[in-house]
Backbone atoms as SQL, in Angstrom:
CREATE TABLE atoms (id INTEGER PRIMARY KEY, chain TEXT, resi INTEGER, resn TEXT, atom TEXT, x REAL, y REAL, z REAL);
INSERT INTO atoms VALUES
  (1, 'A', 1, 'MET', 'N', 5.501, 5.259, -0.041),
  (2, 'A', 1, 'MET', 'CA', 6.755, 4.641, 0.325),
  (3, 'A', 1, 'MET', 'C', 6.977, 3.461, -0.612),
  (4, 'A', 2, 'LYS', 'N', 8.198, 3.317, -1.073),
  (5, 'A', 2, 'LYS', 'CA', 8.543, 2.257, -2.011),
  (6, 'A', 2, 'LYS', 'C', 9.679, 1.447, -1.417),
  (7, 'A', 3, 'LEU', 'N', 9.524, 0.136, -1.299),
  (8, 'A', 3, 'LEU', 'CA', 10.552, -0.739, -0.745),
  (9, 'A', 3, 'LEU', 'C', 11.132, -1.571, -1.868),
  (10, 'A', 4, 'LEU', 'N', 12.416, -1.401, -2.090),
  (11, 'A', 4, 'LEU', 'CA', 13.090, -2.179, -3.124),
  (12, 'A', 4, 'LEU', 'C', 13.580, -3.492, -2.533),
  (13, 'A', 5, 'THR', 'N', 13.795, -4.470, -3.384),
  (14, 'A', 5, 'THR', 'CA', 14.260, -5.757, -2.900),
  (15, 'A', 5, 'THR', 'C', 15.669, -5.643, -2.353),
  (16, 'A', 6, 'SER', 'N', 16.011, -6.545, -1.482),
  (17, 'A', 6, 'SER', 'CA', 17.316, -6.481, -0.836),
  (18, 'A', 6, 'SER', 'C', 18.405, -7.000, -1.764),
  (19, 'A', 7, 'GLY', 'N', 19.616, -6.608, -1.452),
  (20, 'A', 7, 'GLY', 'CA', 20.770, -7.058, -2.208),
  (21, 'A', 7, 'GLY', 'C', 21.923, -7.322, -1.274),
  (22, 'A', 8, 'MET', 'N', 22.940, -7.987, -1.753),
  (23, 'A', 8, 'MET', 'CA', 24.089, -8.315, -0.931),
  (24, 'A', 8, 'MET', 'C', 25.313, -7.587, -1.458),
  (25, 'A', 9, 'LEU', 'N', 26.117, -7.038, -0.549),
  (26, 'A', 9, 'LEU', 'CA', 27.351, -6.371, -0.930),
  (27, 'A', 9, 'LEU', 'C', 28.521, -7.202, -0.448),
  (28, 'A', 10, 'ASP', 'N', 29.424, -7.520, -1.342),
  (29, 'A', 10, 'ASP', 'CA', 30.652, -8.212, -0.971),
  (30, 'A', 10, 'ASP', 'C', 31.688, -7.185, -0.537),
  (31, 'A', 11, 'PRO', 'N', 32.568, -7.560, 0.372),
  (32, 'A', 11, 'PRO', 'CA', 33.600, -6.608, 0.798),
  (33, 'A', 11, 'PRO', 'C', 34.558, -6.255, -0.325),
  (34, 'A', 12, 'ILE', 'N', 35.073, -5.035, -0.270),
  (35, 'A', 12, 'ILE', 'CA', 36.100, -4.571, -1.193),
  (36, 'A', 12, 'ILE', 'C', 37.446, -4.880, -0.534),
  (37, 'A', 13, 'TYR', 'N', 38.384, -5.429, -1.265),
  (38, 'A', 13, 'TYR', 'CA', 39.645, -5.845, -0.660),
  (39, 'A', 13, 'TYR', 'C', 40.772, -4.846, -0.829),
  (40, 'A', 14, 'THR', 'N', 40.591, -3.807, -1.633),
  (41, 'A', 14, 'THR', 'CA', 41.605, -2.768, -1.744),
  (42, 'A', 14, 'THR', 'C', 40.946, -1.418, -1.532),
  (43, 'A', 15, 'TYR', 'N', 41.704, -0.459, -1.020),
  (44, 'A', 15, 'TYR', 'CA', 41.148, 0.882, -0.823),
  (45, 'A', 15, 'TYR', 'C', 40.882, 1.531, -2.162),
  (46, 'A', 16, 'PRO', 'N', 39.770, 2.236, -2.287),
  (47, 'A', 16, 'PRO', 'CA', 39.492, 2.954, -3.534),
  (48, 'A', 16, 'PRO', 'C', 40.550, 4.026, -3.781),
  (49, 'A', 17, 'SER', 'N', 40.923, 4.202, -5.040),
  (50, 'A', 17, 'SER', 'CA', 41.990, 5.143, -5.358),
  (51, 'A', 17, 'SER', 'C', 41.550, 6.596, -5.213),
  (52, 'A', 18, 'ASN', 'N', 40.241, 6.865, -5.309),
  (53, 'A', 18, 'ASN', 'CA', 39.773, 8.245, -5.223),
  (54, 'A', 18, 'ASN', 'C', 39.446, 8.684, -3.805),
  (55, 'A', 19, 'GLY', 'N', 39.742, 7.910, -2.816),
  (56, 'A', 19, 'GLY', 'CA', 39.463, 8.264, -1.428),
  (57, 'A', 19, 'GLY', 'C', 38.063, 7.843, -1.028),
  (58, 'A', 20, 'LEU', 'N', 37.845, 7.813, 0.261),
  (59, 'A', 20, 'LEU', 'CA', 36.572, 7.340, 0.786),
  (60, 'A', 20, 'LEU', 'C', 35.557, 8.455, 0.988),
  (61, 'A', 21, 'GLY', 'N', 35.982, 9.704, 0.975),
  (62, 'A', 21, 'GLY', 'CA', 35.064, 10.817, 1.187),
  (63, 'A', 21, 'GLY', 'C', 34.978, 11.198, 2.653),
  (64, 'A', 22, 'ALA', 'N', 34.191, 12.221, 2.928),
  (65, 'A', 22, 'ALA', 'CA', 34.039, 12.727, 4.296),
  (66, 'A', 22, 'ALA', 'C', 33.271, 11.728, 5.160),
  (67, 'A', 23, 'VAL', 'N', 33.646, 11.630, 6.431),
  (68, 'A', 23, 'VAL', 'CA', 32.948, 10.751, 7.374),
  (69, 'A', 23, 'VAL', 'C', 31.637, 11.417, 7.772),
  (70, 'A', 24, 'THR', 'N', 30.528, 10.668, 7.646),
  (71, 'A', 24, 'THR', 'CA', 29.219, 11.216, 7.999),
  (72, 'A', 24, 'THR', 'C', 28.645, 10.605, 9.269),
  (73, 'A', 25, 'PHE', 'N', 29.076, 9.387, 9.631),
  (74, 'A', 25, 'PHE', 'CA', 28.620, 8.805, 10.893),
  (75, 'A', 25, 'PHE', 'C', 29.597, 7.741, 11.374),
  (76, 'A', 26, 'VAL', 'N', 29.590, 7.524, 12.686),
  (77, 'A', 26, 'VAL', 'CA', 30.302, 6.420, 13.329),
  (78, 'A', 26, 'VAL', 'C', 29.297, 5.760, 14.253),
  (79, 'A', 27, 'ALA', 'N', 29.013, 4.481, 14.023),
  (80, 'A', 27, 'ALA', 'CA', 28.012, 3.766, 14.810),
  (81, 'A', 27, 'ALA', 'C', 28.649, 2.558, 15.469),
  (82, 'A', 28, 'SER', 'N', 28.197, 2.259, 16.671),
  (83, 'A', 28, 'SER', 'CA', 28.690, 1.076, 17.378),
  (84, 'A', 28, 'SER', 'C', 27.510, 0.229, 17.816),
  (85, 'A', 29, 'ALA', 'N', 27.657, -1.069, 17.675),
  (86, 'A', 29, 'ALA', 'CA', 26.620, -2.005, 18.107),
  (87, 'A', 29, 'ALA', 'C', 26.814, -2.315, 19.581),
  (88, 'A', 30, 'PRO', 'N', 25.739, -2.574, 20.301),
  (89, 'A', 30, 'PRO', 'CA', 25.885, -2.966, 21.707),
  (90, 'A', 30, 'PRO', 'C', 26.716, -4.243, 21.834),
  (91, 'A', 31, 'ARG', 'N', 27.582, -4.284, 22.793),
  (92, 'A', 31, 'ARG', 'CA', 28.424, -5.457, 23.109),
  (93, 'A', 31, 'ARG', 'C', 29.351, -5.855, 21.962),
  (94, 'A', 32, 'ASP', 'N', 29.730, -4.914, 21.115),
  (95, 'A', 32, 'ASP', 'CA', 30.609, -5.216, 19.989),
  (96, 'A', 32, 'ASP', 'C', 31.781, -4.245, 19.997),
  (97, 'A', 33, 'LYS', 'N', 32.953, -4.738, 19.700),
  (98, 'A', 33, 'LYS', 'CA', 34.151, -3.897, 19.672),
  (99, 'A', 33, 'LYS', 'C', 34.430, -3.330, 18.292),
  (100, 'A', 34, 'ASN', 'N', 33.530, -3.560, 17.339),
  (101, 'A', 34, 'ASN', 'CA', 33.677, -3.010, 15.991),
  (102, 'A', 34, 'ASN', 'C', 32.857, -1.747, 15.852),
  (103, 'A', 35, 'ARG', 'N', 33.296, -0.863, 14.964),
  (104, 'A', 35, 'ARG', 'CA', 32.567, 0.363, 14.658),
  (105, 'A', 35, 'ARG', 'C', 32.281, 0.399, 13.167),
  (106, 'A', 36, 'MET', 'N', 31.108, 0.904, 12.822),
  (107, 'A', 36, 'MET', 'CA', 30.732, 1.109, 11.430),
  (108, 'A', 36, 'MET', 'C', 30.925, 2.589, 11.130),
  (109, 'A', 37, 'ILE', 'N', 31.740, 2.879, 10.124),
  (110, 'A', 37, 'ILE', 'CA', 32.031, 4.265, 9.745),
  (111, 'A', 37, 'ILE', 'C', 31.500, 4.483, 8.342),
  (112, 'A', 38, 'GLY', 'N', 30.597, 5.455, 8.195),
  (113, 'A', 38, 'GLY', 'CA', 29.994, 5.761, 6.902),
  (114, 'A', 38, 'GLY', 'C', 30.613, 7.000, 6.293),
  (115, 'A', 39, 'HIS', 'N', 30.893, 6.942, 5.015),
  (116, 'A', 39, 'HIS', 'CA', 31.466, 8.061, 4.273),
  (117, 'A', 39, 'HIS', 'C', 30.425, 8.590, 3.289),
  (118, 'A', 40, 'SER', 'N', 30.488, 9.873, 3.005),
  (119, 'A', 40, 'SER', 'CA', 29.453, 10.536, 2.210),
  (120, 'A', 40, 'SER', 'C', 29.276, 9.953, 0.810),
  (121, 'A', 41, 'ASN', 'N', 30.343, 9.458, 0.196),
  (122, 'A', 41, 'ASN', 'CA', 30.215, 8.966, -1.181),
  (123, 'A', 41, 'ASN', 'C', 29.824, 7.492, -1.273),
  (124, 'A', 42, 'GLY', 'N', 29.360, 6.888, -0.180),
  (125, 'A', 42, 'GLY', 'CA', 28.796, 5.544, -0.238),
  (126, 'A', 42, 'GLY', 'C', 29.639, 4.430, 0.337),
  (127, 'A', 43, 'TYR', 'N', 30.835, 4.722, 0.804),
  (128, 'A', 43, 'TYR', 'CA', 31.665, 3.674, 1.390),
  (129, 'A', 43, 'TYR', 'C', 31.339, 3.506, 2.868),
  (130, 'A', 44, 'VAL', 'N', 31.295, 2.247, 3.312),
  (131, 'A', 44, 'VAL', 'CA', 31.060, 1.917, 4.718),
  (132, 'A', 44, 'VAL', 'C', 32.191, 1.006, 5.158),
  (133, 'A', 45, 'LYS', 'N', 32.896, 1.407, 6.226),
  (134, 'A', 45, 'LYS', 'CA', 34.008, 0.620, 6.762),
  (135, 'A', 45, 'LYS', 'C', 33.585, -0.016, 8.074),
  (136, 'A', 46, 'ILE', 'N', 34.056, -1.231, 8.310),
  (137, 'A', 46, 'ILE', 'CA', 33.923, -1.880, 9.606),
  (138, 'A', 46, 'ILE', 'C', 35.319, -1.893, 10.217),
  (139, 'A', 47, 'VAL', 'N', 35.477, -1.225, 11.374),
  (140, 'A', 47, 'VAL', 'CA', 36.782, -1.035, 11.999),
  (141, 'A', 47, 'VAL', 'C', 36.800, -1.753, 13.342),
  (142, 'A', 48, 'SER', 'N', 37.855, -2.520, 13.589),
  (143, 'A', 48, 'SER', 'CA', 38.049, -3.182, 14.870),
  (144, 'A', 48, 'SER', 'C', 38.789, -2.231, 15.810),
  (145, 'A', 49, 'ILE', 'N', 38.171, -1.892, 16.928),
  (146, 'A', 49, 'ILE', 'CA', 38.784, -0.986, 17.892),
  (147, 'A', 49, 'ILE', 'C', 39.923, -1.681, 18.640),
  (148, 'A', 50, 'ASN', 'N', 39.753, -2.955, 18.974),
  (149, 'A', 50, 'ASN', 'CA', 40.801, -3.686, 19.707),
  (150, 'A', 50, 'ASN', 'C', 42.071, -3.841, 18.887),
  (151, 'A', 51, 'ALA', 'N', 41.930, -4.187, 17.604),
  (152, 'A', 51, 'ALA', 'CA', 43.099, -4.422, 16.755),
  (153, 'A', 51, 'ALA', 'C', 43.543, -3.160, 16.023),
  (154, 'A', 52, 'LEU', 'N', 42.751, -2.090, 16.075),
  (155, 'A', 52, 'LEU', 'CA', 43.041, -0.842, 15.366),
  (156, 'A', 52, 'LEU', 'C', 43.308, -1.084, 13.882),
  (157, 'A', 53, 'LYS', 'N', 42.363, -1.798, 13.254),
  (158, 'A', 53, 'LYS', 'CA', 42.498, -2.072, 11.822),
  (159, 'A', 53, 'LYS', 'C', 41.127, -2.087, 11.169),
  (160, 'A', 54, 'VAL', 'N', 41.121, -1.889, 9.855),
  (161, 'A', 54, 'VAL', 'CA', 39.895, -1.954, 9.066),
  (162, 'A', 54, 'VAL', 'C', 39.641, -3.415, 8.717),
  (163, 'A', 55, 'ASN', 'N', 38.488, -3.942, 9.142),
  (164, 'A', 55, 'ASN', 'CA', 38.142, -5.331, 8.845),
  (165, 'A', 55, 'ASN', 'C', 37.604, -5.493, 7.426),
  (166, 'A', 56, 'SER', 'N', 36.764, -4.557, 6.994),
  (167, 'A', 56, 'SER', 'CA', 36.192, -4.653, 5.655),
  (168, 'A', 56, 'SER', 'C', 35.653, -3.291, 5.215),
  (169, 'A', 57, 'ILE', 'N', 35.520, -3.138, 3.910),
  (170, 'A', 57, 'ILE', 'CA', 34.968, -1.930, 3.301),
  (171, 'A', 57, 'ILE', 'C', 33.893, -2.362, 2.316),
  (172, 'A', 58, 'TYR', 'N', 32.751, -1.695, 2.347),
  (173, 'A', 58, 'TYR', 'CA', 31.640, -1.982, 1.447),
  (174, 'A', 58, 'TYR', 'C', 31.273, -0.715, 0.694),
  (175, 'A', 59, 'LYS', 'N', 30.710, -0.852, -0.491),
  (176, 'A', 59, 'LYS', 'CA', 30.259, 0.282, -1.301),
  (177, 'A', 59, 'LYS', 'C', 28.757, 0.166, -1.496),
  (178, 'A', 60, 'VAL', 'N', 28.019, 1.154, -0.986),
  (179, 'A', 60, 'VAL', 'CA', 26.568, 1.199, -1.138),
  (180, 'A', 60, 'VAL', 'C', 26.256, 1.821, -2.498),
  (181, 'A', 61, 'ALA', 'N', 25.342, 1.219, -3.236),
  (182, 'A', 61, 'ALA', 'CA', 24.971, 1.719, -4.570),
  (183, 'A', 61, 'ALA', 'C', 24.013, 2.899, -4.412),
  (184, 'A', 62, 'LEU', 'N', 24.564, 4.111, -4.478),
  (185, 'A', 62, 'LEU', 'CA', 23.769, 5.327, -4.368),
  (186, 'A', 62, 'LEU', 'C', 23.400, 5.831, -5.753),
  (187, 'A', 63, 'LEU', 'N', 22.358, 6.643, -5.810),
  (188, 'A', 63, 'LEU', 'CA', 21.976, 7.278, -7.069),
  (189, 'A', 63, 'LEU', 'C', 22.937, 8.413, -7.386),
  (190, 'A', 64, 'GLU', 'N', 22.914, 8.889, -8.620),
  (191, 'A', 64, 'GLU', 'CA', 23.780, 9.993, -9.039),
  (192, 'A', 64, 'GLU', 'C', 23.485, 11.234, -8.190),
  (193, 'A', 65, 'GLY', 'N', 24.496, 11.770, -7.540),
  (194, 'A', 65, 'GLY', 'CA', 24.349, 12.955, -6.707),
  (195, 'A', 65, 'GLY', 'C', 23.892, 12.686, -5.290),
  (196, 'A', 66, 'GLU', 'N', 23.591, 11.441, -4.951),
  (197, 'A', 66, 'GLU', 'CA', 23.126, 11.074, -3.613),
  (198, 'A', 66, 'GLU', 'C', 24.321, 10.842, -2.699),
  (199, 'A', 67, 'ALA', 'N', 24.172, 11.126, -1.413),
  (200, 'A', 67, 'ALA', 'CA', 25.245, 10.938, -0.433),
  (201, 'A', 67, 'ALA', 'C', 24.675, 10.335, 0.843),
  (202, 'A', 68, 'ILE', 'N', 25.505, 9.614, 1.574),
  (203, 'A', 68, 'ILE', 'CA', 25.121, 9.096, 2.886),
  (204, 'A', 68, 'ILE', 'C', 25.138, 10.258, 3.876),
  (205, 'A', 69, 'THR', 'N', 24.087, 10.355, 4.705),
  (206, 'A', 69, 'THR', 'CA', 23.992, 11.457, 5.663),
  (207, 'A', 69, 'THR', 'C', 24.038, 11.004, 7.113),
  (208, 'A', 70, 'CYS', 'N', 23.573, 9.786, 7.432),
  (209, 'A', 70, 'CYS', 'CA', 23.555, 9.329, 8.823),
  (210, 'A', 70, 'CYS', 'C', 23.445, 7.813, 8.862),
  (211, 'A', 71, 'GLY', 'N', 23.697, 7.248, 10.026),
  (212, 'A', 71, 'GLY', 'CA', 23.584, 5.811, 10.205),
  (213, 'A', 71, 'GLY', 'C', 23.522, 5.457, 11.671),
  (214, 'A', 72, 'VAL', 'N', 22.892, 4.318, 11.965),
  (215, 'A', 72, 'VAL', 'CA', 22.726, 3.889, 13.355),
  (216, 'A', 72, 'VAL', 'C', 22.492, 2.382, 13.400),
  (217, 'A', 73, 'TYR', 'N', 22.951, 1.747, 14.464),
  (218, 'A', 73, 'TYR', 'CA', 22.633, 0.345, 14.738),
  (219, 'A', 73, 'TYR', 'C', 21.322, 0.271, 15.492),
  (220, 'A', 74, 'GLY', 'N', 20.602, -0.830, 15.331),
  (221, 'A', 74, 'GLY', 'CA', 19.402, -1.085, 16.112),
  (222, 'A', 74, 'GLY', 'C', 19.783, -1.575, 17.498),
  (223, 'A', 75, 'PRO', 'N', 18.831, -1.624, 18.423),
  (224, 'A', 75, 'PRO', 'CA', 19.119, -2.066, 19.794),
  (225, 'A', 75, 'PRO', 'C', 19.647, -3.494, 19.884),
  (226, 'A', 76, 'SER', 'N', 19.318, -4.339, 18.900),
  (227, 'A', 76, 'SER', 'CA', 19.784, -5.725, 18.919),
  (228, 'A', 76, 'SER', 'C', 21.264, -5.836, 18.593),
  (229, 'A', 77, 'GLY', 'N', 21.802, -4.853, 17.868),
  (230, 'A', 77, 'GLY', 'CA', 23.195, -4.895, 17.451),
  (231, 'A', 77, 'GLY', 'C', 23.421, -5.645, 16.159),
  (232, 'A', 78, 'PHE', 'N', 22.383, -6.235, 15.572),
  (233, 'A', 78, 'PHE', 'CA', 22.514, -6.972, 14.311),
  (234, 'A', 78, 'PHE', 'C', 22.044, -6.157, 13.122),
  (235, 'A', 79, 'ASN', 'N', 20.997, -5.375, 13.309),
  (236, 'A', 79, 'ASN', 'CA', 20.415, -4.587, 12.225),
  (237, 'A', 79, 'ASN', 'C', 20.908, -3.150, 12.304),
  (238, 'A', 80, 'PHE', 'N', 20.930, -2.475, 11.167),
  (239, 'A', 80, 'PHE', 'CA', 21.337, -1.075, 11.133),
  (240, 'A', 80, 'PHE', 'C', 20.564, -0.360, 10.043),
  (241, 'A', 81, 'ALA', 'N', 20.626, 0.959, 10.063),
  (242, 'A', 81, 'ALA', 'CA', 19.964, 1.787, 9.047),
  (243, 'A', 81, 'ALA', 'C', 20.923, 2.883, 8.625),
  (244, 'A', 82, 'ILE', 'N', 20.872, 3.237, 7.341),
  (245, 'A', 82, 'ILE', 'CA', 21.712, 4.289, 6.774),
  (246, 'A', 82, 'ILE', 'C', 20.797, 5.246, 6.008),
  (247, 'A', 83, 'GLY', 'N', 20.858, 6.544, 6.315),
  (248, 'A', 83, 'GLY', 'CA', 20.052, 7.551, 5.636),
  (249, 'A', 83, 'GLY', 'C', 20.833, 8.231, 4.533),
  (250, 'A', 84, 'THR', 'N', 20.110, 8.753, 3.523),
  (251, 'A', 84, 'THR', 'CA', 20.761, 9.403, 2.388),
  (252, 'A', 84, 'THR', 'C', 20.213, 10.814, 2.174),
  (253, 'A', 85, 'SER', 'N', 20.895, 11.544, 1.328),
  (254, 'A', 85, 'SER', 'CA', 20.519, 12.925, 1.040),
  (255, 'A', 85, 'SER', 'C', 19.272, 13.030, 0.164),
  (256, 'A', 86, 'PHE', 'N', 18.843, 11.949, -0.473),
  (257, 'A', 86, 'PHE', 'CA', 17.633, 11.967, -1.297),
  (258, 'A', 86, 'PHE', 'C', 16.405, 11.498, -0.534),
  (259, 'A', 87, 'GLY', 'N', 16.509, 11.315, 0.771),
  (260, 'A', 87, 'GLY', 'CA', 15.368, 10.905, 1.575),
  (261, 'A', 87, 'GLY', 'C', 15.134, 9.417, 1.623),
  (262, 'A', 88, 'ALA', 'N', 16.096, 8.624, 1.231),
  (263, 'A', 88, 'ALA', 'CA', 15.968, 7.163, 1.269),
  (264, 'A', 88, 'ALA', 'C', 16.659, 6.624, 2.520),
  (265, 'A', 89, 'ILE', 'N', 16.224, 5.453, 2.959),
  (266, 'A', 89, 'ILE', 'CA', 16.846, 4.770, 4.090),
  (267, 'A', 89, 'ILE', 'C', 17.199, 3.357, 3.638),
  (268, 'A', 90, 'TYR', 'N', 18.432, 2.950, 3.904),
  (269, 'A', 90, 'TYR', 'CA', 18.857, 1.572, 3.685),
  (270, 'A', 90, 'TYR', 'C', 18.741, 0.834, 5.008),
  (271, 'A', 91, 'LEU', 'N', 17.993, -0.263, 5.037),
  (272, 'A', 91, 'LEU', 'CA', 17.906, -1.130, 6.200),
  (273, 'A', 91, 'LEU', 'C', 18.808, -2.322, 5.928),
  (274, 'A', 92, 'GLY', 'N', 19.662, -2.656, 6.888),
  (275, 'A', 92, 'GLY', 'CA', 20.642, -3.699, 6.606),
  (276, 'A', 92, 'GLY', 'C', 20.998, -4.568, 7.787),
  (277, 'A', 93, 'MET', 'N', 21.775, -5.579, 7.469),
  (278, 'A', 93, 'MET', 'CA', 22.319, -6.486, 8.481),
  (279, 'A', 93, 'MET', 'C', 23.616, -7.087, 7.956),
  (280, 'A', 94, 'MET', 'N', 24.464, -7.493, 8.883),
  (281, 'A', 94, 'MET', 'CA', 25.699, -8.183, 8.538),
  (282, 'A', 94, 'MET', 'C', 25.479, -9.669, 8.789),
  (283, 'A', 95, 'LYS', 'N', 25.881, -10.487, 7.834),
  (284, 'A', 95, 'LYS', 'CA', 25.707, -11.930, 7.968),
  (285, 'A', 95, 'LYS', 'C', 26.994, -12.628, 7.554),
  (286, 'A', 96, 'ARG', 'N', 27.391, -13.612, 8.336),
  (287, 'A', 96, 'ARG', 'CA', 28.614, -14.367, 8.048),
  (288, 'A', 96, 'ARG', 'C', 28.486, -15.081, 6.713),
  (289, 'A', 97, 'ASP', 'N', 29.551, -15.024, 5.917),
  (290, 'A', 97, 'ASP', 'CA', 29.573, -15.665, 4.611),
  (291, 'A', 97, 'ASP', 'C', 29.773, -17.173, 4.794),
  (292, 'A', 98, 'PRO', 'N', 28.783, -18.002, 4.440),
  (293, 'A', 98, 'PRO', 'CA', 28.924, -19.444, 4.658),
  (294, 'A', 98, 'PRO', 'C', 29.931, -20.109, 3.727),
  (295, 'A', 99, 'MET', 'N', 30.298, -19.440, 2.637),
  (296, 'A', 99, 'MET', 'CA', 31.225, -20.036, 1.672),
  (297, 'A', 99, 'MET', 'C', 32.686, -19.708, 1.971),
  (298, 'A', 100, 'ALA', 'N', 32.937, -18.766, 2.898),
  (299, 'A', 100, 'ALA', 'CA', 34.308, -18.352, 3.195),
  (300, 'A', 100, 'ALA', 'C', 34.874, -19.197, 4.327),
  (301, 'A', 101, 'ASN', 'N', 36.159, -19.473, 4.248),
  (302, 'A', 101, 'ASN', 'CA', 36.829, -20.229, 5.309),
  (303, 'A', 101, 'ASN', 'C', 37.169, -19.341, 6.498),
  (304, 'A', 102, 'THR', 'N', 37.227, -18.039, 6.284),
  (305, 'A', 102, 'THR', 'CA', 37.546, -17.104, 7.358),
  (306, 'A', 102, 'THR', 'C', 36.254, -16.518, 7.913),
  (307, 'A', 103, 'SER', 'N', 36.387, -15.608, 8.831),
  (308, 'A', 103, 'SER', 'CA', 35.205, -14.974, 9.428),
  (309, 'A', 103, 'SER', 'C', 34.800, -13.749, 8.606),
  (310, 'A', 104, 'ARG', 'N', 34.540, -13.958, 7.345),
  (311, 'A', 104, 'ARG', 'CA', 34.132, -12.890, 6.428),
  (312, 'A', 104, 'ARG', 'C', 32.625, -12.662, 6.534),
  (313, 'A', 105, 'TYR', 'N', 32.221, -11.389, 6.470),
  (314, 'A', 105, 'TYR', 'CA', 30.805, -11.045, 6.563),
  (315, 'A', 105, 'TYR', 'C', 30.352, -10.359, 5.280),
  (316, 'A', 106, 'ASN', 'N', 29.098, -10.574, 4.927),
  (317, 'A', 106, 'ASN', 'CA', 28.461, -9.883, 3.818),
  (318, 'A', 106, 'ASN', 'C', 27.445, -8.907, 4.387),
  (319, 'A', 107, 'MET', 'N', 27.278, -7.782, 3.712),
  (320, 'A', 107, 'MET', 'CA', 26.304, -6.779, 4.124),
  (321, 'A', 107, 'MET', 'C', 25.066, -6.937, 3.241),
  (322, 'A', 108, 'HIS', 'N', 23.910, -7.127, 3.859),
  (323, 'A', 108, 'HIS', 'CA', 22.645, -7.247, 3.148),
  (324, 'A', 108, 'HIS', 'C', 21.860, -5.957, 3.365),
  (325, 'A', 109, 'LEU', 'N', 21.413, -5.330, 2.271),
  (326, 'A', 109, 'LEU', 'CA', 20.716, -4.049, 2.349),
  (327, 'A', 109, 'LEU', 'C', 19.405, -4.092, 1.590),
  (328, 'A', 110, 'ALA', 'N', 18.421, -3.335, 2.093),
  (329, 'A', 110, 'ALA', 'CA', 17.165, -3.078, 1.393),
  (330, 'A', 110, 'ALA', 'C', 16.939, -1.573, 1.400),
  (331, 'A', 111, 'ARG', 'N', 16.581, -1.003, 0.269),
  (332, 'A', 111, 'ARG', 'CA', 16.403, 0.443, 0.154),
  (333, 'A', 111, 'ARG', 'C', 14.928, 0.800, 0.291),
  (334, 'A', 112, 'VAL', 'N', 14.622, 1.758, 1.151),
  (335, 'A', 112, 'VAL', 'CA', 13.279, 2.303, 1.300),
  (336, 'A', 112, 'VAL', 'C', 13.320, 3.711, 0.719),
  (337, 'A', 113, 'ASP', 'N', 12.658, 3.906, -0.421),
  (338, 'A', 113, 'ASP', 'CA', 12.639, 5.211, -1.081),
  (339, 'A', 113, 'ASP', 'C', 11.575, 6.115, -0.472),
  (340, 'A', 114, 'LYS', 'N', 11.821, 7.410, -0.558),
  (341, 'A', 114, 'LYS', 'CA', 10.870, 8.445, -0.143),
  (342, 'A', 114, 'LYS', 'C', 10.419, 8.290, 1.299),
  (343, 'A', 115, 'ALA', 'N', 11.364, 7.999, 2.187),
  (344, 'A', 115, 'ALA', 'CA', 11.049, 7.925, 3.615),
  (345, 'A', 115, 'ALA', 'C', 10.757, 9.314, 4.168),
  (346, 'A', 116, 'SER', 'N', 11.325, 10.339, 3.546),
  (347, 'A', 116, 'SER', 'CA', 10.999, 11.723, 3.887),
  (348, 'A', 116, 'SER', 'C', 10.263, 12.337, 2.703),
  (349, 'A', 117, 'HIS', 'N', 9.840, 13.567, 2.811),
  (350, 'A', 117, 'HIS', 'CA', 9.010, 14.206, 1.786),
  (351, 'A', 117, 'HIS', 'C', 9.832, 14.595, 0.556),
  (352, 'A', 118, 'GLY', 'N', 9.782, 13.772, -0.476),
  (353, 'A', 118, 'GLY', 'CA', 10.463, 14.079, -1.727),
  (354, 'A', 118, 'GLY', 'C', 11.950, 13.803, -1.674),
  (355, 'A', 119, 'THR', 'N', 12.591, 14.005, -2.814),
  (356, 'A', 119, 'THR', 'CA', 14.029, 13.765, -2.893),
  (357, 'A', 119, 'THR', 'C', 14.834, 14.982, -2.468),
  (358, 'A', 120, 'GLU', 'N', 14.174, 16.106, -2.204),
  (359, 'A', 120, 'GLU', 'CA', 14.888, 17.307, -1.783),
  (360, 'A', 120, 'GLU', 'C', 15.181, 17.295, -0.290),
  (361, 'A', 121, 'THR', 'N', 14.530, 16.430, 0.474),
  (362, 'A', 121, 'THR', 'CA', 14.665, 16.402, 1.927),
  (363, 'A', 121, 'THR', 'C', 15.568, 15.235, 2.328),
  (364, 'A', 122, 'ALA', 'N', 16.693, 15.538, 2.925),
  (365, 'A', 122, 'ALA', 'CA', 17.638, 14.506, 3.350),
  (366, 'A', 122, 'ALA', 'C', 17.193, 13.887, 4.662),
  (367, 'A', 123, 'VAL', 'N', 17.552, 12.630, 4.863),
  (368, 'A', 123, 'VAL', 'CA', 17.368, 11.973, 6.154),
  (369, 'A', 123, 'VAL', 'C', 18.580, 12.358, 7.001),
  (370, 'A', 124, 'THR', 'N', 18.361, 13.130, 8.056),
  (371, 'A', 124, 'THR', 'CA', 19.481, 13.614, 8.862),
  (372, 'A', 124, 'THR', 'C', 19.624, 12.891, 10.182),
  (373, 'A', 125, 'SER', 'N', 18.618, 12.137, 10.602),
  (374, 'A', 125, 'SER', 'CA', 18.738, 11.323, 11.811),
  (375, 'A', 125, 'SER', 'C', 17.754, 10.160, 11.727),
  (376, 'A', 126, 'ILE', 'N', 18.140, 9.058, 12.360),
  (377, 'A', 126, 'ILE', 'CA', 17.298, 7.866, 12.345),
  (378, 'A', 126, 'ILE', 'C', 17.066, 7.444, 13.791);
């Protein structure tokens, strides 16, 4: 198992012109009215159910040919995991941006390579 160092993703402020791709998971945190929606080509949206709007969009840095396959929040509601088609798992958390005047959040991710046997085996559930 190989654990890569964590990185921070800033939100994307415009929709990608090539589309977001197929939806692969919808996850909800306990006691939260937001939903995390993962798309196969690496985009992750945070959607407010009460306001019926997209709060933010993030792009996960996937390898060539890799796709997001599943995702889930942890029981605490702060941490989450995202699985990929190459057998990797991204462990992450959302953290409020201290430099922003608004309630903007940054996504912090760490990649765990080879969580399943080889790159031919996708992570299909977490």
